ROZATOR-256226 format. One record per residue (C-alpha): residue number from 1; x, y, z. Coordinates in nm, 4 decimals. Layout:
  pos        c1        c2        c3
  NUM         X         Y         Z
...
END
This chain:
  pos        c1        c2        c3
    1   -1.4084   -1.0700   -0.6514
    2   -1.7812   -0.9218   -0.7331
    3   -2.0486   -0.8430   -0.4803
    4   -2.3993   -0.7654   -0.5828
    5   -2.5576   -0.4139   -0.4318
    6   -2.8924   -0.3993   -0.6490
    7   -3.0672   -0.5040   -0.2971
    8   -2.8760   -0.2843   -0.1067
    9   -2.8837   -0.0141   -0.3964
   10   -3.2843   -0.0203   -0.4472
   11   -3.4079   -0.0390   -0.0349
   12   -3.4304    0.2320    0.1875
   13   -3.2299    0.1425    0.4908
   14   -3.1286   -0.1833    0.3975
   15   -2.8209   -0.3014    0.5912
   16   -2.6163   -0.6513    0.4609
   17   -2.2944   -0.7660    0.5929
   18   -2.1201   -1.0490    0.4791
   19   -1.7484   -1.1939    0.4748
   20   -1.5757   -1.2312    0.1285
   21   -1.2697   -1.4040    0.0504
   22   -1.0100   -1.2412   -0.0868
   23   -0.8014   -1.4616   -0.3365
   24   -0.4819   -1.3436   -0.4816
   25   -0.2048   -1.4597   -0.3337
   26    0.0121   -1.2036   -0.4953
   27   -0.0085   -0.8168   -0.5137
   28    0.1175   -0.6275   -0.8105
   29    0.2065   -0.2505   -0.8416
   30    0.4345   -0.0134   -0.9562
   31    0.7006   -0.1148   -0.6628
   32    0.7117   -0.4638   -0.8094
   33    0.5081   -0.7880   -0.6751
   34    0.4488   -0.9075   -0.3448
   35    0.3415   -1.2252   -0.2597
   36    0.0851   -1.2369    0.0094
   37    0.1864   -1.4589    0.3022
   38   -0.1139   -1.4531    0.5488
   39   -0.4918   -1.3125    0.4387
   40   -0.8379   -1.2477    0.6256
   41   -1.1592   -1.2534    0.4641
   42   -1.3033   -0.9388    0.3796
   43   -1.5508   -0.8187    0.6948
   44   -1.8057   -0.5980    0.4456
   45   -2.0954   -0.3946    0.6311
   46   -2.3191   -0.2334    0.3070
   47   -2.5959    0.0115    0.3971
   48   -2.8100    0.1837    0.1498
   49   -2.7995    0.5884    0.2498
   50   -2.9917    0.7327   -0.0060
   51   -3.1147    0.6932   -0.3458
   52   -2.8773    0.4800   -0.5275
   53   -2.5904    0.4893   -0.3142
   54   -2.4497    0.2882   -0.0510
   55   -2.1993    0.3289    0.1922
   56   -1.9270    0.0205    0.2189
   57   -1.7547   -0.0461    0.5929
   58   -1.5383   -0.2677    0.6348
   59   -1.2158   -0.4367    0.7294
   60   -0.9337   -0.6774    0.6191
   61   -0.5788   -0.7990    0.7855
   62   -0.3077   -0.8885    0.4737
   63    0.0757   -0.9487    0.5346
   64    0.2671   -0.9316    0.2288
   65    0.6477   -0.9899    0.1941
   66    0.9311   -0.7136    0.1492
   67    1.2257   -0.6929    0.1179
   68    1.4062   -0.5124    0.4000
   69    1.5064   -0.1250    0.2379
   70    1.8487   -0.1815    0.4334
   71    1.9514   -0.5415    0.3998
   72    1.7265   -0.6952    0.1300
   73    1.5868   -0.9924    0.3870
   74    1.2202   -1.0699    0.3371
   75    0.9882   -0.8880    0.6146
   76    0.6580   -0.9808    0.7030
   77    0.4949   -0.6455    0.6569
   78    0.0841   -0.6639    0.8028
   79   -0.1707   -0.4472    0.6928
   80   -0.4510   -0.3515    0.8722
   81   -0.7330   -0.2093    0.6516
   82   -1.0417   -0.0271    0.7675
   83   -1.2221    0.1671    0.5099
   84   -1.5426    0.3489    0.4808
   85   -1.6120    0.4197    0.0992
   86   -2.0014    0.5844   -0.0548
   87   -2.0432    0.4163   -0.3608
   88   -2.3237    0.4598   -0.5988
   89   -2.5076    0.2529   -0.8653
   90   -2.4433    0.3632   -1.2482
   91   -2.8374    0.5099   -1.2769
   92   -2.7499    0.7796   -0.9408
   93   -2.8001    1.1338   -1.0983
   94   -2.7201    1.3765   -0.7797
   95   -2.9082    1.5501   -0.5825
   96   -2.7393    1.9146   -0.6634
   97   -2.4365    1.8692   -0.4641
   98   -2.1049    2.0554   -0.4545
   99   -1.8346    1.9646   -0.6705
  100   -1.6241    1.8198   -0.3935
  101   -1.8674    1.5397   -0.3494
  102   -1.9165    1.4655   -0.7388
  103   -1.5142    1.4302   -0.7163
  104   -1.5604    1.1810   -0.4369
  105   -1.8995    0.9599   -0.6808
  106   -1.6036    1.0030   -0.9678
  107   -1.3391    0.7972   -0.7153
  108   -1.6056    0.5172   -0.6511
  109   -1.7064    0.4530   -0.9921
  110   -1.3416    0.2716   -1.0191
  111   -1.4580    0.0305   -0.7607
  112   -1.8169   -0.0689   -0.9370
  113   -1.8796   -0.2625   -1.2351
  114   -2.2691   -0.1885   -1.3127
  115   -2.4320   -0.2968   -0.9556
  116   -2.1553   -0.5062   -0.8748
  117   -1.8503   -0.3642   -0.6392
  118   -1.5326   -0.5100   -0.7173
  119   -1.3692   -0.6075   -0.3818
  120   -1.0269   -0.6506   -0.5490
  121   -1.0004   -0.3339   -0.6954
  122   -1.0869   -0.1601   -0.3074
  123   -0.8384   -0.4177   -0.1357
  124   -0.6017   -0.2618   -0.4160
  125   -0.6690    0.1130   -0.3260
  126   -0.7013    0.0619    0.0227
  127   -0.3298   -0.1257    0.0777
  128   -0.1658    0.1470   -0.1899
  129   -0.3132    0.4496    0.0625
  130   -0.1780    0.2509    0.3790
  131    0.1378    0.1928    0.1866
  132    0.4677    0.2239    0.4056
  133    0.7516    0.4522    0.3226
  134    1.0236    0.2422    0.4724
  135    1.0316   -0.1190    0.5670
  136    1.3047   -0.2097    0.7712
  137    1.3592   -0.5884    0.9359
  138    1.4929   -0.4107    1.2439
  139    1.4715   -0.0921    1.3867
  140    1.8529   -0.0911    1.3863
  141    1.9108   -0.2644    1.0373
  142    2.2897   -0.1597    0.9438
  143    2.2708   -0.2695    0.5711
  144    2.4442   -0.4232    0.3071
  145    2.8665   -0.3015    0.2158
  146    2.8607   -0.0515   -0.0578
  147    3.1837   -0.2415   -0.1718
  148    3.1692   -0.5695   -0.1053
  149    2.8106   -0.6259   -0.0965
  150    2.7553   -0.8188    0.2695
  151    2.4975   -0.7799    0.5422
  152    2.6142   -0.5901    0.8066
  153    2.3629   -0.7280    1.0404
  154    2.6223   -1.0161    1.0229
  155    2.9439   -0.8604    1.1327
  156    3.1694   -0.6342    0.9657
  157    3.3264   -0.7507    0.6355
  158    3.6876   -0.5699    0.6787
  159    3.6056   -0.2993    0.3585
  160    3.8066    0.0145    0.4154
  161    3.4873    0.2149    0.4174
  162    3.6778    0.5741    0.4819
  163    3.5018    0.8492    0.3025
  164    3.7708    1.1647    0.3076
  165    3.5793    1.5039    0.3066
  166    3.5575    1.6657   -0.0491
  167    3.6397    2.0140    0.1042
  168    3.9462    1.9073    0.1906
  169    4.0580    1.7797   -0.1741
  170    4.2643    2.1135   -0.2730
  171    4.4532    2.1383    0.0795
  172    4.5397    1.7338    0.0054
  173    4.6261    1.7994   -0.3526
  174    4.8622    2.0625   -0.2022
  175    5.0380    1.8405   -0.0008
  176    5.0586    1.5920   -0.2920
  177    5.1795    1.8164   -0.5166
  178    5.4552    1.9391   -0.3241
  179    5.5886    1.5738   -0.2165
  180    5.8797    1.4699   -0.3571
  181    5.9584    1.1351   -0.4989
END
């Protein structure tokens, strides 16, 4: 979804508030494709903060379906996004500012298509910034058996999961070598 910011860029003190729909049904990135189960409209507040500069403030709520990192069950994970971004128009030339501020302008350029704010790209960036390190179906999830693949949250599988201490392997080899058959 593109939002025209021409009036915000050109009118000093201009403030515009709006709700914009986020139309995607899935979210795809390097981690895979995730279904979007619920989403709210993106609430935007667009403010002129200088010649050809605008402050984009907003929030949105999205629920994506993840696989539990331990047992692979579907888990609903809700992102409560809140953002403040400065964007510039294509004619923005800067005002003798420092290198760090010009880096921010380069980052905001990916959100702009001419005088239009790309809301889909904004939401994509915010999702990636808020991406969880681990998603679990519950805090005490036991995962799946490494041998047979049974979900251990549903009960034990009966597989022998004994893992001998590798430091004791030499002693075990000595006993086996001296054992008569």
